[in-house]
C-alpha positions as CSV (number, residue, x, y, z in Angstrom):
1,X,56.0,88.3,116.8
2,X,53.3,88.8,119.4
3,X,49.6,89.0,118.7
4,X,48.5,92.6,118.5
5,X,46.4,93.7,121.5
6,X,43.8,96.5,121.1
7,X,45.5,99.7,120.0
8,X,44.5,101.5,123.2
9,X,47.1,99.4,125.0
10,X,49.8,101.3,123.1
11,X,51.1,104.8,123.4
12,X,53.3,105.2,120.4
13,X,54.4,103.6,117.1
14,X,58.1,103.6,116.0
15,X,59.5,102.7,112.6
16,X,62.6,100.6,112.5
17,X,64.6,100.6,109.3
18,X,66.6,97.3,109.5
19,X,68.9,96.4,106.7
20,X,70.7,93.1,106.6
21,X,73.2,91.6,104.1
22,X,70.4,90.0,101.9
23,X,67.3,92.0,102.6
24,X,65.9,95.2,104.2
25,X,62.8,95.7,106.2
26,X,60.7,98.4,107.7
27,X,59.1,97.3,110.9
28,X,56.6,99.2,113.0
29,X,56.8,98.7,116.7
30,X,54.0,99.7,119.0
31,X,55.1,100.2,122.6
32,X,53.2,100.5,125.8
33,X,53.8,99.9,129.5
34,X,53.3,96.1,129.2
35,X,53.2,95.6,125.4
36,X,55.8,95.4,122.7
37,X,54.4,94.4,119.3
38,X,56.1,94.3,115.9
39,X,54.6,94.4,112.4
40,X,56.7,94.1,109.3
41,X,55.2,96.6,106.8
42,X,57.7,96.2,103.9
43,X,60.5,94.0,102.9
44,X,62.9,94.4,99.9
45,X,65.9,92.6,98.6
46,X,69.5,93.8,99.2
47,X,71.3,92.6,96.0
48,X,74.9,93.7,95.6
49,X,76.1,94.5,92.1
50,X,79.4,93.5,90.6
51,X,80.9,96.4,88.6
52,X,84.2,96.3,86.7
53,X,86.0,97.7,89.7
54,X,84.5,95.4,92.3
55,X,81.4,94.3,94.3
56,X,79.2,97.2,95.4
57,X,76.1,97.8,97.4
58,X,73.1,99.2,95.4
59,X,72.5,102.0,97.9
60,X,70.0,103.9,95.7
61,X,67.8,100.8,95.5
62,X,68.1,100.3,99.3
63,X,67.1,103.9,100.0
64,X,64.1,103.5,97.7
65,X,63.1,100.5,99.6
66,X,63.4,102.5,102.8
67,X,61.2,105.2,101.5
68,X,58.6,102.8,100.3
69,X,58.6,101.1,103.7
70,X,58.2,104.4,105.5
71,X,55.3,105.3,103.2
72,X,53.5,102.1,104.1
73,X,54.3,102.8,107.8
74,X,52.8,106.3,107.5
75,X,49.7,104.9,105.7
76,X,49.0,102.6,108.7
77,X,49.0,105.4,111.2
78,X,51.1,108.0,113.0
79,X,54.9,107.3,113.3
80,X,56.4,108.9,116.4
81,X,60.0,108.3,115.3
82,X,62.3,106.5,112.8
83,X,65.5,104.6,113.6
84,X,68.1,103.0,111.2
85,X,70.3,100.1,111.7
86,X,72.5,98.1,109.2
87,X,75.6,95.9,109.1
88,X,78.9,97.5,110.0
89,X,82.3,98.5,108.5
90,X,81.1,99.6,105.0
91,X,80.8,103.3,104.1
92,X,80.0,106.0,101.5
93,X,82.2,109.0,100.7
94,X,80.7,112.4,100.1
95,X,82.3,115.2,98.1
96,X,82.4,118.9,99.0
97,X,78.8,119.4,97.9
98,X,77.6,116.4,99.9
99,X,77.1,114.1,96.9
100,X,77.9,110.4,97.1
101,X,81.1,109.4,95.3
102,X,80.1,106.2,93.7
103,X,78.3,103.2,95.3
104,X,79.9,101.9,98.5
105,X,82.0,98.8,98.3
106,X,80.7,95.5,99.7
107,X,82.8,94.1,102.5
108,X,83.1,90.8,100.7
109,X,85.0,92.5,97.8
110,X,88.5,91.1,97.6
111,X,90.3,94.5,97.3
112,X,91.3,94.4,100.9
113,X,93.1,91.1,100.8
114,X,96.6,92.6,101.1
115,X,95.6,95.9,102.9
116,X,96.4,94.8,106.4
117,X,100.2,94.7,105.7
118,X,100.2,98.4,104.7
119,X,98.4,99.4,107.9
120,X,100.6,97.3,110.1
121,X,103.7,98.8,108.5
122,X,102.6,102.1,110.1
123,X,100.9,100.8,113.3
124,X,101.7,97.3,114.3
125,X,98.9,94.8,115.0
126,X,99.6,94.8,118.8
127,X,99.5,98.6,119.1
128,X,96.5,98.8,116.8
129,X,94.6,96.3,119.0
130,X,95.7,98.2,122.1
131,X,94.0,101.3,120.8
132,X,90.9,99.9,119.1
133,X,90.4,96.5,120.7
134,X,89.0,95.3,117.4
135,X,89.1,91.8,116.0
136,X,91.2,91.4,112.9
137,X,88.9,91.0,109.9
138,X,90.3,91.7,106.4
139,X,87.4,94.0,105.6
140,X,87.5,96.2,108.7
141,X,87.0,99.9,107.6
142,X,90.6,100.8,108.3
143,X,91.8,98.2,105.8
144,X,89.2,99.2,103.2
145,X,90.5,102.8,103.5
146,X,94.1,101.6,103.2
147,X,93.2,99.6,100.0
148,X,91.7,102.8,98.5
149,X,94.6,105.1,99.4
150,X,95.5,107.3,96.4
151,X,92.3,106.6,94.4
152,X,90.5,109.6,92.8
153,X,87.4,108.8,94.8
154,X,89.1,108.8,98.2
155,X,91.1,111.9,97.3
156,X,87.9,113.8,96.4
157,X,86.1,112.7,99.6
158,X,85.3,115.3,102.3
159,X,83.0,113.2,104.5
160,X,82.9,109.5,105.4
161,X,79.5,108.1,106.4
162,X,78.9,104.5,107.5
163,X,75.9,103.0,105.8
164,X,73.3,103.8,108.5
165,X,74.6,107.3,108.8
166,X,74.4,107.7,105.0
167,X,70.8,106.7,105.0
168,X,70.1,109.1,107.9
169,X,71.8,111.8,105.9
170,X,69.5,111.2,103.0
171,X,66.5,111.2,105.3
172,X,67.3,114.3,107.3
173,X,70.3,116.1,105.7
174,X,72.2,115.8,108.9
175,X,75.7,114.4,109.3
176,X,77.0,112.3,112.1
177,X,78.6,109.0,113.2
178,X,76.8,106.7,115.6
179,X,79.2,105.3,118.1
180,X,78.3,101.6,118.2
181,X,79.0,101.4,114.4
182,X,82.0,103.7,114.6
183,X,83.6,101.3,117.1
184,X,83.8,98.7,114.3
185,X,86.0,100.8,112.0
186,X,89.4,100.2,113.5
187,X,89.7,104.0,114.0
188,X,87.9,104.3,117.3
189,X,89.6,104.4,120.7
190,X,88.1,101.5,122.8
191,X,89.1,103.2,126.1
192,X,87.9,106.7,125.6
193,X,84.9,106.0,123.3
194,X,86.0,108.6,120.8
195,X,87.6,108.7,117.4
196,X,91.4,108.1,117.5
197,X,92.6,111.2,115.6
198,X,96.2,110.3,116.3
199,X,95.7,106.9,114.7
200,X,94.0,108.5,111.7
201,X,97.0,110.9,111.2
202,X,99.5,108.0,111.4
203,X,97.5,106.2,108.7
204,X,97.4,109.4,106.5
205,X,93.7,109.8,107.0
206,X,92.3,113.3,107.5
207,X,90.3,113.4,110.8
208,X,88.0,115.9,109.2
209,X,86.5,113.0,107.1
210,X,85.0,111.5,110.2
211,X,81.9,113.3,111.6
212,X,81.1,114.0,115.2
213,X,79.9,111.0,117.2
214,X,76.3,110.4,118.2
215,X,75.1,108.2,121.0
216,X,72.0,105.9,120.8
217,X,69.0,107.9,121.8
218,X,70.2,111.3,120.5
219,X,68.1,113.1,117.9
220,X,69.5,113.0,114.3
221,X,67.1,115.5,112.8
222,X,63.6,115.5,111.1
223,X,62.7,114.2,107.7
224,X,63.4,116.4,104.7
225,X,60.5,118.0,102.9
226,X,60.7,115.7,99.9
227,X,60.9,112.7,102.1
228,X,57.8,113.8,103.9
229,X,56.0,114.5,100.6
230,X,56.8,111.1,99.2
231,X,56.1,109.0,102.3
232,X,53.2,110.9,103.8
233,X,55.0,111.3,107.1
234,X,54.5,114.4,109.2
235,X,57.3,116.8,108.2
236,X,58.2,117.1,111.9
237,X,58.8,113.3,112.2
238,X,62.1,112.9,114.0
239,X,64.8,110.4,113.1
240,X,66.3,109.1,116.4
241,X,69.9,107.7,116.6
242,X,69.7,104.1,117.7
243,X,72.4,101.5,118.1
244,X,72.9,101.5,114.3
245,X,75.2,98.5,114.2
246,X,72.6,95.7,113.9
247,X,74.4,93.5,116.4
248,X,74.4,96.3,119.0
249,X,70.6,96.7,118.6
250,X,70.2,92.9,118.8
251,X,72.2,92.7,122.1
252,X,70.2,95.6,123.5
253,X,67.1,93.4,123.1
254,X,68.6,90.2,124.6
255,X,65.9,89.2,127.1
256,X,68.3,88.6,130.0
257,X,66.8,89.4,133.4
258,X,69.7,88.1,135.5
259,X,73.5,88.4,135.3
260,X,75.8,85.7,134.1
261,X,74.5,85.5,130.5
262,X,76.3,85.1,127.2
263,X,74.7,86.0,123.9
264,X,74.9,84.7,120.3
265,X,73.4,87.0,117.7
266,X,72.9,84.5,114.9
267,X,72.2,85.5,111.4
268,X,74.5,85.8,108.4
269,X,77.2,86.0,111.1
270,X,77.2,84.5,114.5
271,X,78.4,87.1,117.1
272,X,79.1,85.2,120.3
273,X,80.3,86.9,123.4
274,X,79.6,88.8,126.7
275,X,78.5,92.3,127.7
276,X,81.2,94.0,129.8
277,X,81.7,97.3,131.5
278,X,85.2,97.8,130.1
279,X,87.2,96.5,127.1
280,X,89.7,93.6,127.4
281,X,92.8,94.8,125.6
282,X,95.3,92.1,126.6
283,X,97.7,90.4,124.2
284,X,95.8,87.1,125.0
285,X,92.6,88.7,123.8
286,X,94.2,89.9,120.6
287,X,95.7,86.5,119.9
288,X,92.3,84.9,120.4
289,X,90.9,87.5,117.9
290,X,88.2,88.9,120.1
291,X,86.6,92.3,119.5
292,X,85.6,95.1,121.9
293,X,82.8,97.0,120.2
294,X,80.5,99.6,121.8
295,X,77.0,98.8,123.0
296,X,74.4,101.1,124.3
297,X,75.0,103.1,127.5
298,X,78.8,102.7,127.2
299,X,78.8,98.9,127.5
300,X,81.3,96.8,125.6
301,X,80.3,93.9,123.3
302,X,83.2,91.5,123.9
303,X,82.7,89.0,121.2
304,X,84.1,87.1,118.2
305,X,82.6,87.2,114.7
306,X,81.9,83.7,113.4
307,X,80.8,83.0,109.8
308,X,77.3,82.0,110.7
309,X,74.3,81.0,108.7
310,X,76.0,82.4,105.6
311,X,77.4,78.9,105.0
312,X,73.9,77.4,104.8
313,X,72.4,80.3,102.8
314,X,75.2,80.1,100.2
315,X,74.6,76.3,100.0
316,X,70.9,77.0,99.4
317,X,71.7,79.5,96.6
318,X,73.9,76.9,94.9
319,X,71.3,74.1,95.3
320,X,68.6,76.4,93.9
321,X,70.6,76.8,90.8
322,X,71.0,73.0,90.6
323,X,67.3,72.5,91.1
324,X,67.9,70.7,94.4
325,X,65.7,71.0,97.5
326,X,66.2,74.2,99.5
327,X,63.2,74.0,101.9
328,X,64.8,74.7,105.3
329,X,62.6,72.3,107.4
330,X,63.4,69.5,104.9
331,X,67.1,70.2,105.0
332,X,67.1,70.3,108.8
333,X,65.1,67.1,109.1
334,X,67.7,65.4,106.8
335,X,70.5,66.9,108.9
336,X,69.0,65.6,112.1
337,X,69.1,62.0,110.6
338,X,72.6,62.4,109.3
339,X,75.6,60.8,111.2
340,X,76.9,63.0,114.0
341,X,80.5,64.4,113.7
342,X,81.1,62.7,110.3
343,X,82.6,65.9,108.9
344,X,83.5,69.3,110.4
345,X,84.8,72.6,109.1
346,X,86.2,75.8,110.6
347,X,83.5,78.3,109.7
348,X,86.0,81.1,109.7
349,X,88.4,79.5,107.2
350,X,89.1,82.1,104.5
351,X,87.8,79.9,101.7
352,X,84.3,80.4,103.1
353,X,84.2,84.2,103.0
354,X,83.4,84.9,99.3
355,X,80.2,84.2,97.5
356,X,80.0,81.1,95.3
357,X,79.7,77.4,95.3
358,X,79.7,76.7,99.1
359,X,78.9,72.9,99.0
360,X,81.9,72.3,96.8
361,X,84.1,74.4,99.1
362,X,82.9,72.4,102.2
363,X,83.6,69.1,100.5
364,X,87.0,70.3,99.4
365,X,87.8,71.4,102.9
366,X,86.9,68.0,104.3
367,X,89.0,66.3,101.7
368,X,92.0,68.6,102.5
369,X,91.7,67.8,106.2
370,X,91.5,64.1,105.7
371,X,87.8,63.8,106.7
372,X,84.9,62.0,105.2
373,X,83.5,64.1,102.3
374,X,79.8,64.8,102.9
375,X,77.9,63.4,100.0
376,X,74.2,64.4,100.7
377,X,72.6,67.7,101.4
378,X,71.7,66.5,104.8
379,X,75.3,65.6,105.6
380,X,76.5,69.0,104.5
381,X,73.9,70.8,106.6
382,X,74.8,68.6,109.6
383,X,78.4,69.5,109.0
384,X,77.6,73.2,109.0
385,X,75.4,73.2,112.1
386,X,77.8,71.0,114.2
387,X,80.7,73.2,113.1
388,X,78.8,76.4,114.1
389,X,77.9,74.8,117.5
390,X,81.6,74.0,118.0
391,X,82.5,77.6,117.1
392,X,80.0,78.9,119.5
393,X,81.4,76.7,122.3
394,X,85.0,77.7,121.6
395,X,84.2,81.5,121.4
396,X,82.1,81.6,124.6
397,X,84.6,79.5,126.6
398,X,87.5,81.8,125.5
399,X,85.4,84.9,126.2
400,X,84.7,83.7,129.7
401,X,88.3,82.9,130.4
402,X,89.7,86.1,128.9
403,X,87.2,88.4,130.7
404,X,87.3,86.3,133.9
405,X,83.5,85.8,133.9
406,X,81.3,82.8,134.6
407,X,78.5,81.9,132.2
408,X,75.3,80.4,133.4
409,X,73.2,80.4,130.2
410,X,73.2,81.5,126.6
411,X,70.7,83.8,124.9
412,X,70.6,83.0,121.2
413,X,68.8,85.8,119.2
414,X,68.2,86.6,115.6
415,X,67.2,84.5,112.6
416,X,69.2,81.5,113.8
417,X,67.0,81.2,116.9
418,X,64.3,79.7,114.6
419,X,66.7,76.8,113.8
420,X,65.8,74.2,116.5
421,X,68.6,71.9,115.5
422,X,71.3,74.6,115.8
423,X,69.9,75.8,119.2
424,X,69.9,72.2,120.6
425,X,73.4,71.5,119.2
426,X,74.7,74.7,120.8
427,X,73.2,73.7,124.1
428,X,74.8,70.2,123.8
429,X,78.2,71.5,122.7
430,X,78.5,74.1,125.5
431,X,76.8,72.2,128.2
432,X,74.7,75.3,129.0
433,X,71.0,76.0,128.7
434,X,70.0,78.0,125.6
435,X,67.2,80.5,125.5
436,X,66.2,81.1,121.9
437,X,64.6,84.3,120.7
438,X,63.5,86.8,120.0
439,X,64.0,86.3,116.2
440,X,63.5,90.0,115.5
441,X,66.0,91.1,118.2
442,X,67.6,93.8,116.0
443,X,64.3,95.5,115.2
444,X,63.3,95.2,118.8
445,X,66.5,96.9,120.0
446,X,66.1,99.6,117.4
447,X,62.5,100.3,118.6
448,X,63.3,100.1,122.3
449,X,66.0,102.8,122.0
450,X,63.5,105.0,120.2
451,X,60.9,104.3,122.8
452,X,63.3,105.1,125.6
453,X,64.3,108.4,123.9
454,X,60.5,109.2,123.9
455,X,60.3,108.5,127.7
456,X,58.2,105.3,127.3
457,X,60.8,102.8,128.5
458,X,63.3,102.9,131.3
459,X,67.0,101.8,131.5
460,X,68.6,98.9,129.7
461,X,67.4,96.4,132.3
462,X,63.8,97.6,131.9
463,X,64.1,97.3,128.1
464,X,65.2,93.7,128.6
465,X,62.5,92.9,131.1
466,X,59.9,94.2,128.6
467,X,61.4,92.0,125.9
468,X,61.4,88.9,128.1
469,X,57.8,89.5,129.2
470,X,56.3,90.1,125.7
471,X,58.3,87.9,123.2
472,X,58.1,84.2,122.5
473,X,61.1,82.4,123.8
474,X,62.1,78.7,123.6
475,X,64.3,76.8,126.0
476,X,66.9,74.1,125.2
477,X,68.5,71.9,127.9
478,X,71.9,70.2,127.2
479,X,71.6,66.5,126.4
480,X,74.2,64.1,127.9
481,X,77.8,65.1,128.6
482,X,80.1,67.1,126.4
483,X,82.7,64.3,125.8
484,X,81.7,63.7,122.2
485,X,81.9,67.4,121.5
486,X,85.4,67.7,123.2
487,X,86.6,64.9,120.9
488,X,85.1,66.5,117.9
489,X,86.8,69.9,118.8
490,X,90.1,68.2,119.3
491,X,89.8,66.4,116.0
492,X,89.0,69.6,114.1
493,X,91.8,71.5,115.8
494,X,94.4,68.9,114.9
495,X,93.2,68.1,111.4
496,X,96.1,68.5,108.9
497,X,95.5,70.8,105.8
498,X,96.9,68.6,103.0
499,X,97.9,70.6,99.9
């Protein structure tokens, strides 16, 4: 974050509600003609709860965290607007009275394991991709809904709200569906930018469940009286629709000032891809499992979801239980000294999706593929980071080929941009320069869209110029040639999976 200049340099303050898979934050951004400053005013845990029927999000605790954060934002001064972004695909169901029907399921719950087959029996995978352009992931909203078909909860539902839209509903009372998040559901037409009502009907889903779409920058309402009373916000405080899918907000804040860039939004997931003007819906694109999701201003985020820093964070949770070191700088220093390419994994292998003992699963994967089993923490971390760099390399090369684009540099944003070793390994693996930062890209994109709606920032290019001019960025140059990486990639691709 930048150092805060005198308050006279700013014109307005905006509150970004930014929820990730492990924590939520409320961040206040102060925006002026040549200034963009962030202050985190409140952070709270996002701890899912396993109930008898599955893994659920504790949305009431999350909303309380949001309210407490907005109260602290109001205490620190006037708030011109509020914007909400979260992860994608998960949703809450409301009944006829607008009450929430149970806590929303967590996308890592295993109830969707067999759901794709029931969807494909009605709409084949090729046709589904031709409509939605969406990467196949077992937890896509369309598969979650298929797994819940016939349940009392789904039968009683009258409105479906994705998580950021649910929080906005609780803040304002309004109902809507923000389009960047809607595009992740598997029920959104990638060509027209609208809900696919025909697809919904073929899957026995009532189109009435799905609210009207909102675009980033549109007003979503003002805070409800009890929200204003609790937080101290002015009752007229607006909630502005932002790019509510956190990756869409992060991409909006990529500090690219020239064409030819690729991006990696690196946190729990690594989202690696390109920004396009139109979707790529070819069979080759489907076979490569690329997604076409909506960005701001009608852009397309053409990318692949890669299991990102989740692998390291799950390792750290296990090591903490075992009273082993979990300090990130120490782990990275040990990884930097570990032997290169000793062990590699496919980060997207299904055994890495669920919560649990990640170090054991990584060792088991290496054993099954006939590789050296990493013995130390440093060796495991080296394995994770080199495997992620290889996954970044593969995804960006395929994206460039499928979209017929050249890439001149990579912008790596999000929490992973703090990881010097990962940034350097990504540069080495791809043979391309990497610009790392900003770390808080998601909150920045959220705030910039609010500021643009208020008339303080210009178009997308102007938003990115302001980010580039005001945020701390680090630069990584590729070291040596990519021969060793090519050999490592070939070895991983050809490794047998022994039963």
